[in-house]
TIVEX-968387 format. One record per atom (N, C-alpha, C): residue number from 1; residue in one letter; atom name; x, y negated, z. Coordinates in pm, whole numbers, plus 50000, padded with zeros to 5 digits. Example, Ala and Ser with C-alpha at 12.3 -4.5 7.8 and 13.67 -1.06 7.14 Angstrom:
# TIVEX-968387
atom seq = 1	type = A	atom = N	c1 = 51319	c2 = 50569	c3 = 50780
atom seq = 1	type = A	atom = CA	c1 = 51230	c2 = 50450	c3 = 50780
atom seq = 1	type = A	atom = C	c1 = 51320	c2 = 50330	c3 = 50780
atom seq = 2	type = S	atom = N	c1 = 51285	c2 = 50225	c3 = 50708
atom seq = 2	type = S	atom = CA	c1 = 51367	c2 = 50106	c3 = 50714
atom seq = 2	type = S	atom = C	c1 = 51290	c2 = 49997	c3 = 50787
END
This chain:
# TIVEX-968387
atom seq = 1	type = M	atom = N	c1 = 83250	c2 = 30429	c3 = 27126
atom seq = 1	type = M	atom = CA	c1 = 83163	c2 = 30467	c3 = 27235
atom seq = 1	type = M	atom = C	c1 = 83240	c2 = 30492	c3 = 27361
atom seq = 2	type = A	atom = N	c1 = 83195	c2 = 30433	c3 = 27467
atom seq = 2	type = A	atom = CA	c1 = 83266	c2 = 30451	c3 = 27597
atom seq = 2	type = A	atom = C	c1 = 83264	c2 = 30595	c3 = 27640
atom seq = 3	type = S	atom = N	c1 = 83382	c2 = 30647	c3 = 27678
atom seq = 3	type = S	atom = CA	c1 = 83391	c2 = 30789	c3 = 27721
atom seq = 3	type = S	atom = C	c1 = 83310	c2 = 30821	c3 = 27845
atom seq = 4	type = N	atom = N	c1 = 83288	c2 = 30718	c3 = 27932
atom seq = 4	type = N	atom = CA	c1 = 83211	c2 = 30743	c3 = 28055
atom seq = 4	type = N	atom = C	c1 = 83058	c2 = 30755	c3 = 28022
atom seq = 5	type = N	atom = N	c1 = 83023	c2 = 30723	c3 = 27901
atom seq = 5	type = N	atom = CA	c1 = 82884	c2 = 30725	c3 = 27859
atom seq = 5	type = N	atom = C	c1 = 82857	c2 = 30851	c3 = 27772
atom seq = 6	type = F	atom = N	c1 = 82959	c2 = 30929	c3 = 27741
atom seq = 6	type = F	atom = CA	c1 = 82955	c2 = 31044	c3 = 27654
atom seq = 6	type = F	atom = C	c1 = 82995	c2 = 31173	c3 = 27731
atom seq = 7	type = K	atom = N	c1 = 82914	c2 = 31275	c3 = 27714
atom seq = 7	type = K	atom = CA	c1 = 82942	c2 = 31399	c3 = 27786
atom seq = 7	type = K	atom = C	c1 = 82931	c2 = 31517	c3 = 27687
atom seq = 8	type = D	atom = N	c1 = 82992	c2 = 31632	c3 = 27726
atom seq = 8	type = D	atom = CA	c1 = 82980	c2 = 31750	c3 = 27651
atom seq = 8	type = D	atom = C	c1 = 82885	c2 = 31851	c3 = 27716
atom seq = 9	type = I	atom = N	c1 = 82813	c2 = 31929	c3 = 27639
atom seq = 9	type = I	atom = CA	c1 = 82721	c2 = 32031	c3 = 27688
atom seq = 9	type = I	atom = C	c1 = 82787	c2 = 32166	c3 = 27662
atom seq = 10	type = W	atom = N	c1 = 82800	c2 = 32248	c3 = 27769
atom seq = 10	type = W	atom = CA	c1 = 82869	c2 = 32376	c3 = 27760
atom seq = 10	type = W	atom = C	c1 = 82775	c2 = 32491	c3 = 27801
atom seq = 11	type = F	atom = N	c1 = 82781	c2 = 32602	c3 = 27729
atom seq = 11	type = F	atom = CA	c1 = 82714	c2 = 32724	c3 = 27764
atom seq = 11	type = F	atom = C	c1 = 82826	c2 = 32813	c3 = 27829
atom seq = 12	type = I	atom = N	c1 = 82802	c2 = 32868	c3 = 27945
atom seq = 12	type = I	atom = CA	c1 = 82899	c2 = 32957	c3 = 28013
atom seq = 12	type = I	atom = C	c1 = 82839	c2 = 33094	c3 = 28026
atom seq = 13	type = K	atom = N	c1 = 82908	c2 = 33191	c3 = 27967
atom seq = 13	type = K	atom = CA	c1 = 82870	c2 = 33332	c3 = 27978
atom seq = 13	type = K	atom = C	c1 = 82957	c2 = 33391	c3 = 28085
atom seq = 14	type = P	atom = N	c1 = 82898	c2 = 33440	c3 = 28197
atom seq = 14	type = P	atom = CA	c1 = 82991	c2 = 33494	c3 = 28301
atom seq = 14	type = P	atom = C	c1 = 83072	c2 = 33610	c3 = 28255
atom seq = 15	type = A	atom = N	c1 = 83187	c2 = 33634	c3 = 28328
atom seq = 15	type = A	atom = CA	c1 = 83273	c2 = 33749	c3 = 28294
atom seq = 15	type = A	atom = C	c1 = 83195	c2 = 33878	c3 = 28312
atom seq = 16	type = K	atom = N	c1 = 83222	c2 = 33973	c3 = 28224
atom seq = 16	type = K	atom = CA	c1 = 83160	c2 = 34097	c3 = 28228
atom seq = 16	type = K	atom = C	c1 = 83207	c2 = 34188	c3 = 28344
atom seq = 17	type = K	atom = N	c1 = 83328	c2 = 34170	c3 = 28390
atom seq = 17	type = K	atom = CA	c1 = 83382	c2 = 34248	c3 = 28504
atom seq = 17	type = K	atom = C	c1 = 83451	c2 = 34153	c3 = 28598
atom seq = 18	type = E	atom = N	c1 = 83454	c2 = 34194	c3 = 28724
atom seq = 18	type = E	atom = CA	c1 = 83514	c2 = 34111	c3 = 28824
atom seq = 18	type = E	atom = C	c1 = 83665	c2 = 34088	c3 = 28787
atom seq = 19	type = G	atom = N	c1 = 83705	c2 = 33968	c3 = 28808
atom seq = 19	type = G	atom = CA	c1 = 83843	c2 = 33929	c3 = 28771
atom seq = 19	type = G	atom = C	c1 = 83863	c2 = 33883	c3 = 28630
atom seq = 20	type = G	atom = N	c1 = 83758	c2 = 33900	c3 = 28549
atom seq = 20	type = G	atom = CA	c1 = 83768	c2 = 33859	c3 = 28411
atom seq = 20	type = G	atom = C	c1 = 83733	c2 = 33712	c3 = 28398
atom seq = 21	type = K	atom = N	c1 = 83751	c2 = 33661	c3 = 28278
atom seq = 21	type = K	atom = CA	c1 = 83724	c2 = 33517	c3 = 28253
atom seq = 21	type = K	atom = C	c1 = 83586	c2 = 33494	c3 = 28196
atom seq = 22	type = A	atom = N	c1 = 83524	c2 = 33389	c3 = 28234
atom seq = 22	type = A	atom = CA	c1 = 83399	c2 = 33350	c3 = 28175
atom seq = 22	type = A	atom = C	c1 = 83424	c2 = 33292	c3 = 28035
atom seq = 23	type = F	atom = N	c1 = 83329	c2 = 33302	c3 = 27941
atom seq = 23	type = F	atom = CA	c1 = 83332	c2 = 33246	c3 = 27814
atom seq = 23	type = F	atom = C	c1 = 83264	c2 = 33117	c3 = 27800
atom seq = 24	type = W	atom = N	c1 = 83334	c2 = 33011	c3 = 27761
atom seq = 24	type = W	atom = CA	c1 = 83272	c2 = 32875	c3 = 27755
atom seq = 24	type = W	atom = C	c1 = 83265	c2 = 32840	c3 = 27608
atom seq = 25	type = L	atom = N	c1 = 83147	c2 = 32786	c3 = 27569
atom seq = 25	type = L	atom = CA	c1 = 83118	c2 = 32746	c3 = 27436
atom seq = 25	type = L	atom = C	c1 = 83055	c2 = 32608	c3 = 27433
atom seq = 26	type = K	atom = N	c1 = 83119	c2 = 32510	c3 = 27370
atom seq = 26	type = K	atom = CA	c1 = 83059	c2 = 32378	c3 = 27366
atom seq = 26	type = K	atom = C	c1 = 82938	c2 = 32385	c3 = 27267
atom seq = 27	type = I	atom = N	c1 = 82826	c2 = 32347	c3 = 27309
atom seq = 27	type = I	atom = CA	c1 = 82707	c2 = 32360	c3 = 27230
atom seq = 27	type = I	atom = C	c1 = 82638	c2 = 32231	c3 = 27197
atom seq = 28	type = G	atom = N	c1 = 82694	c2 = 32112	c3 = 27238
atom seq = 28	type = G	atom = CA	c1 = 82637	c2 = 31986	c3 = 27207
atom seq = 28	type = G	atom = C	c1 = 82698	c2 = 31875	c3 = 27284
atom seq = 29	type = V	atom = N	c1 = 82629	c2 = 31760	c3 = 27274
atom seq = 29	type = V	atom = CA	c1 = 82680	c2 = 31638	c3 = 27349
atom seq = 29	type = V	atom = C	c1 = 82557	c2 = 31567	c3 = 27416
atom seq = 30	type = A	atom = N	c1 = 82589	c2 = 31484	c3 = 27508
atom seq = 30	type = A	atom = CA	c1 = 82492	c2 = 31413	c3 = 27582
atom seq = 30	type = A	atom = C	c1 = 82535	c2 = 31266	c3 = 27601
atom seq = 31	type = W	atom = N	c1 = 82439	c2 = 31171	c3 = 27599
atom seq = 31	type = W	atom = CA	c1 = 82470	c2 = 31037	c3 = 27633
atom seq = 31	type = W	atom = C	c1 = 82387	c2 = 30988	c3 = 27747
atom seq = 32	type = V	atom = N	c1 = 82452	c2 = 30912	c3 = 27839
atom seq = 32	type = V	atom = CA	c1 = 82391	c2 = 30856	c3 = 27957
atom seq = 32	type = V	atom = C	c1 = 82320	c2 = 30727	c3 = 27919
atom seq = 33	type = N	atom = N	c1 = 82189	c2 = 30726	c3 = 27955
atom seq = 33	type = N	atom = CA	c1 = 82113	c2 = 30601	c3 = 27930
atom seq = 33	type = N	atom = C	c1 = 82136	c2 = 30505	c3 = 28046
atom seq = 34	type = K	atom = N	c1 = 82091	c2 = 30383	c3 = 28026
atom seq = 34	type = K	atom = CA	c1 = 82106	c2 = 30273	c3 = 28125
atom seq = 34	type = K	atom = C	c1 = 82041	c2 = 30312	c3 = 28260
atom seq = 35	type = D	atom = N	c1 = 81941	c2 = 30392	c3 = 28257
atom seq = 35	type = D	atom = CA	c1 = 81869	c2 = 30431	c3 = 28377
atom seq = 35	type = D	atom = C	c1 = 81927	c2 = 30555	c3 = 28441
atom seq = 36	type = G	atom = N	c1 = 82036	c2 = 30610	c3 = 28385
atom seq = 36	type = G	atom = CA	c1 = 82097	c2 = 30731	c3 = 28442
atom seq = 36	type = G	atom = C	c1 = 82048	c2 = 30862	c3 = 28380
atom seq = 37	type = S	atom = N	c1 = 81940	c2 = 30857	c3 = 28297
atom seq = 37	type = S	atom = CA	c1 = 81888	c2 = 30975	c3 = 28233
atom seq = 37	type = S	atom = C	c1 = 81982	c2 = 31018	c3 = 28118
atom seq = 38	type = L	atom = N	c1 = 81956	c2 = 31131	c3 = 28068
atom seq = 38	type = L	atom = CA	c1 = 82044	c2 = 31185	c3 = 27959
atom seq = 38	type = L	atom = C	c1 = 81971	c2 = 31209	c3 = 27833
atom seq = 39	type = N	atom = N	c1 = 82029	c2 = 31181	c3 = 27718
atom seq = 39	type = N	atom = CA	c1 = 81978	c2 = 31226	c3 = 27589
atom seq = 39	type = N	atom = C	c1 = 82072	c2 = 31343	c3 = 27549
atom seq = 40	type = L	atom = N	c1 = 82008	c2 = 31462	c3 = 27515
atom seq = 40	type = L	atom = CA	c1 = 82088	c2 = 31578	c3 = 27482
atom seq = 40	type = L	atom = C	c1 = 82071	c2 = 31607	c3 = 27331
atom seq = 41	type = Q	atom = N	c1 = 82190	c2 = 31633	c3 = 27265
atom seq = 41	type = Q	atom = CA	c1 = 82182	c2 = 31681	c3 = 27124
atom seq = 41	type = Q	atom = C	c1 = 82258	c2 = 31813	c3 = 27118
atom seq = 42	type = F	atom = N	c1 = 82177	c2 = 31916	c3 = 27087
atom seq = 42	type = F	atom = CA	c1 = 82230	c2 = 32051	c3 = 27084
atom seq = 42	type = F	atom = C	c1 = 82270	c2 = 32086	c3 = 26939
atom seq = 43	type = D	atom = N	c1 = 82396	c2 = 32133	c3 = 26918
atom seq = 43	type = D	atom = CA	c1 = 82443	c2 = 32181	c3 = 26790
atom seq = 43	type = D	atom = C	c1 = 82408	c2 = 32335	c3 = 26778
atom seq = 44	type = V	atom = N	c1 = 82400	c2 = 32401	c3 = 26887
atom seq = 44	type = V	atom = CA	c1 = 82372	c2 = 32542	c3 = 26892
atom seq = 44	type = V	atom = C	c1 = 82280	c2 = 32559	c3 = 27012
atom seq = 45	type = V	atom = N	c1 = 82188	c2 = 32647	c3 = 27000
atom seq = 45	type = V	atom = CA	c1 = 82099	c2 = 32683	c3 = 27115
atom seq = 45	type = V	atom = C	c1 = 82134	c2 = 32828	c3 = 27155
atom seq = 46	type = P	atom = N	c1 = 82185	c2 = 32848	c3 = 27270
atom seq = 46	type = P	atom = CA	c1 = 82219	c2 = 32985	c3 = 27316
atom seq = 46	type = P	atom = C	c1 = 82093	c2 = 33069	c3 = 27332
atom seq = 47	type = P	atom = N	c1 = 82108	c2 = 33203	c3 = 27324
atom seq = 47	type = P	atom = CA	c1 = 81992	c2 = 33292	c3 = 27341
atom seq = 47	type = P	atom = C	c1 = 81921	c2 = 33278	c3 = 27473
atom seq = 48	type = A	atom = N	c1 = 81996	c2 = 33244	c3 = 27576
atom seq = 48	type = A	atom = CA	c1 = 81934	c2 = 33216	c3 = 27712
atom seq = 48	type = A	atom = C	c1 = 81978	c2 = 33081	c3 = 27757
atom seq = 49	type = M	atom = N	c1 = 81884	c2 = 33004	c3 = 27799
atom seq = 49	type = M	atom = CA	c1 = 81916	c2 = 32867	c3 = 27842
atom seq = 49	type = M	atom = C	c1 = 81950	c2 = 32872	c3 = 27991
atom seq = 50	type = E	atom = N	c1 = 82038	c2 = 32956	c3 = 28029
atom seq = 50	type = E	atom = CA	c1 = 82093	c2 = 32958	c3 = 28170
atom seq = 50	type = E	atom = C	c1 = 82238	c2 = 32937	c3 = 28164
atom seq = 51	type = N	atom = N	c1 = 82297	c2 = 32894	c3 = 28273
atom seq = 51	type = N	atom = CA	c1 = 82441	c2 = 32863	c3 = 28279
atom seq = 51	type = N	atom = C	c1 = 82475	c2 = 32752	c3 = 28183
atom seq = 52	type = I	atom = N	c1 = 82402	c2 = 32646	c3 = 28180
atom seq = 52	type = I	atom = CA	c1 = 82435	c2 = 32528	c3 = 28091
atom seq = 52	type = I	atom = C	c1 = 82488	c2 = 32423	c3 = 28184
atom seq = 53	type = Q	atom = N	c1 = 82600	c2 = 32357	c3 = 28141
atom seq = 53	type = Q	atom = CA	c1 = 82664	c2 = 32252	c3 = 28214
atom seq = 53	type = Q	atom = C	c1 = 82674	c2 = 32133	c3 = 28129
atom seq = 54	type = V	atom = N	c1 = 82658	c2 = 32012	c3 = 28186
atom seq = 54	type = V	atom = CA	c1 = 82691	c2 = 31886	c3 = 28118
atom seq = 54	type = V	atom = C	c1 = 82811	c2 = 31825	c3 = 28197
atom seq = 55	type = R	atom = N	c1 = 82919	c2 = 31806	c3 = 28127
atom seq = 55	type = R	atom = CA	c1 = 83037	c2 = 31752	c3 = 28188
atom seq = 55	type = R	atom = C	c1 = 83090	c2 = 31636	c3 = 28113
atom seq = 56	type = D	atom = N	c1 = 83173	c2 = 31558	c3 = 28186
atom seq = 56	type = D	atom = CA	c1 = 83230	c2 = 31440	c3 = 28130
atom seq = 56	type = D	atom = C	c1 = 83315	c2 = 31482	c3 = 28004
atom seq = 57	type = H	atom = N	c1 = 83312	c2 = 31401	c3 = 27898
atom seq = 57	type = H	atom = CA	c1 = 83391	c2 = 31432	c3 = 27777
atom seq = 57	type = H	atom = C	c1 = 83534	c2 = 31413	c3 = 27807
atom seq = 58	type = V	atom = N	c1 = 83620	c2 = 31503	c3 = 27761
atom seq = 58	type = V	atom = CA	c1 = 83768	c2 = 31492	c3 = 27779
atom seq = 58	type = V	atom = C	c1 = 83833	c2 = 31504	c3 = 27644
atom seq = 59	type = E	atom = N	c1 = 83903	c2 = 31402	c3 = 27597
atom seq = 59	type = E	atom = CA	c1 = 83970	c2 = 31412	c3 = 27468
atom seq = 59	type = E	atom = C	c1 = 84083	c2 = 31521	c3 = 27478
atom seq = 60	type = K	atom = N	c1 = 84092	c2 = 31606	c3 = 27381
atom seq = 60	type = K	atom = CA	c1 = 84197	c2 = 31704	c3 = 27373
atom seq = 60	type = K	atom = C	c1 = 84323	c2 = 31644	c3 = 27312
atom seq = 61	type = E	atom = N	c1 = 84439	c2 = 31672	c3 = 27366
atom seq = 61	type = E	atom = CA	c1 = 84562	c2 = 31622	c3 = 27304
atom seq = 61	type = E	atom = C	c1 = 84590	c2 = 31698	c3 = 27180
atom seq = 62	type = D	atom = N	c1 = 84647	c2 = 31642	c3 = 27081
atom seq = 62	type = D	atom = CA	c1 = 84688	c2 = 31711	c3 = 26954
atom seq = 62	type = D	atom = C	c1 = 84811	c2 = 31785	c3 = 26986
atom seq = 63	type = K	atom = N	c1 = 84806	c2 = 31922	c3 = 26982
atom seq = 63	type = K	atom = CA	c1 = 84918	c2 = 32006	c3 = 27017
atom seq = 63	type = K	atom = C	c1 = 85024	c2 = 32012	c3 = 26911
atom seq = 64	type = F	atom = N	c1 = 84999	c2 = 31959	c3 = 26790
atom seq = 64	type = F	atom = CA	c1 = 85088	c2 = 31970	c3 = 26682
atom seq = 64	type = F	atom = C	c1 = 85179	c2 = 31852	c3 = 26669
atom seq = 65	type = E	atom = N	c1 = 85164	c2 = 31752	c3 = 26755
atom seq = 65	type = E	atom = CA	c1 = 85250	c2 = 31630	c3 = 26742
atom seq = 65	type = E	atom = C	c1 = 85362	c2 = 31640	c3 = 26838
END
């Protein structure tokens, strides 16, 4: 599958206090259709459907090699 056609879906929970880090959780994947629309496949549905982002998929490097 072409990586430019494949995206990740993220839920972002804002930091609880100023200066803290937001919590990011990958909750699914998306595919771009020929017309530019997206098909979404959720593995997890967060309790609130706010702060959802669809981003280009990035392969993670294997840190053990």
